[in-house]
N, C-alpha and C positions, 0 to 999 in steps of 0.2 A: 504494500500500500504506500503510495507516495504522499508526502506532506503537501496539502493543497496550498498552504501559505508558506513560502520559503523566505525565511528571515535572516539566514546567515549573511553576515556582512552589512546588515541594515541597522538603523537606529530605532530604538523604542523611545518614545517621548511621552512622559507621564502627563496624563490629563489632570486637571484640578481635583477631580474626584479621588485621586490617589493620596491626597493629603491625609496625614495621620497613619499611613501605611509604612512609613520609612522610605517611600519612593517619591515623596513630594518633590516636584520640579526635577525629577531625575531624567537624565539622558543615558541610555544604556546601549553600548555597542554589543551586538549579538555575535558571539564567536562561533557558536554551533547551534543548529536547529534541525531537528529530525522528528520522526514519529515517536521517538523515545523521550523527547523533552527539549529543553533549550538551556543554554548557558551564555551569560553575558556579563559585561563589566560596566559599572556606572562610571562615566567619564567626567562627571561634573560635581562630585561631592568630595571636597578636600578633607583629608584626614586631619583633624584638629591636633595640634602639637606633635605631629609626626613629620619628620623630615628625612629625605633620602640619606643625607649625610649621617644622621644618627643611626639609621638602620644598618648602613654599611659598617659603621664603627662598632655597633653591637655585634655584628656577625664577624668582626675582625677581618674584614676584607681590605687589603691595601688599596689606597686611592692615588690617582694621578693628580686630581684637582678637586679639592673640597669645595671650591667656589662653584664649579659646574654642578656638583651634587646638591648644593644648597638650593639651586634654581630648579632642580628636577622635582616636579610635583608628585605628591603621594595622595591618592584618592582612596575612598572606601568603595571597593568594587561591588559590594553587596553584603547581605547578611550571612552568607554561608562561608564557613572556614576563614574567618577574619584574621586568623594568625598566619595565613598562607599568602605569599605574594604572587601576583600575576603581572606580567609586563606585556602591554599591548604596544606593538612597535611596527616600524616600517619594515617592508618585506626583504630588504637586502641582507638582514641579519639572520643567521641560523645558528642555534645553540649546538654545541657539541653533543648534547644529550637528547633534547627533543624540542622542536618548535612546531606549533600548529600553524600551517599556512591557511588563513581564513579566505583570502581572496588576493587579487593582484596588488592591493594597496595596503593590506594589514596582515600581520602575523601575531601570534601570542605565544609567549614562553613563560613557563612556571617553574623553571629549574634555577638553582642558585648560580649557575655559571653565567646567566645573563646579567645578574647584578655584579659579578666579578668583572665581566667584560665592560659594563657601563663604567664602573669605578676606575678601570685601567685605561679608559678612552677608546676601547675596541668594540663597544656595544653598538646598538642600532643608531642610525642617524636621528630618528625621532622615536620617542617612547613616552609612555605613561605607566607609572607603577601603581597598582591597586592592591589593597589588602582585602581579601575576601572576594566573593563573586556572587552573582545573582543566578539562581537556578529555578527551573520549572519542570515539573513532572509532565509526562505525556498528556497533551491536550490542555494543560493548565494555562499556558500563555495564550493560546488561541481563545480560550474562554474569557480571559481577562480582556483581550482585545475586543471580542464581540460584545462585552458589557461596557465598552467605552472607557476602559482604564488606560489604554495606551493608543497613541497614534504611531504609525510607522513611517519611516522616511529613509532617504539615501544617506550614506555616510560619505565623508570626504576627509582626507588627511588634514586639510586646513582646519576644518571644524574640530576634529578630534584632538589634534596635537597643538595647533597654534592659537585657537580662539581662547580668550580669557575664560577661566573656569566658570565665573559668574555669568557669562554671556551665552554659554552653550545651549541652554534650554530655549531661550528666545530665538537664537540663530537657527537651531534645529527646526523649530516651528515655522519660522519665516522661510526656510528652505523648501517647505511643502505648501507654502502659500497661506499659512495661518498666522493671524495677528494674535499674539499672546494676550492682549488686552481684551479681546472679544471672546475668550474662552469662558465657558460656564462649567460648573461641577455637575450639572445635570444635562442630560441629552435625551432627545426623543427619537422615536422610530417612525418612519413613514409607512 
């Protein structure tokens, strides 16, 4: 059976009705979507008081430039396994252990060697580090979409990696022609 709605490589954009769920104003990059469920990373929720330079230091990884690491954002990728790191990055980088190629513009690595490579200056050109991920069981995400919890839209490296974190939700909505000011927490069906 084929998944009728293919979301791998797309963005999920939280509707106002998601307030209070932990996904309020979230933009999630979907790394994998199949009949078995979905896995994605929130790209616009900064981890409070967590910096890349501190994580690298805690893991005792030698660094080439602490200044560059101070500027590398750390986000909360979702509520699942928040003690585990996931790096969403540009596709030219491949881990020595395992990298998931999502599409031609994005890859994801969840092994320690990507942090070692970033710290040594040998990592991906563009990246975001997330703690934890967002996951859905089979049919769960499709159900949430059908109940107006999420909008879907295209992803772009510019929006994911370069846009200011606080602007990503509005930019993602505008990329599909939706004005954030006009959104309502309730929706009807025709």
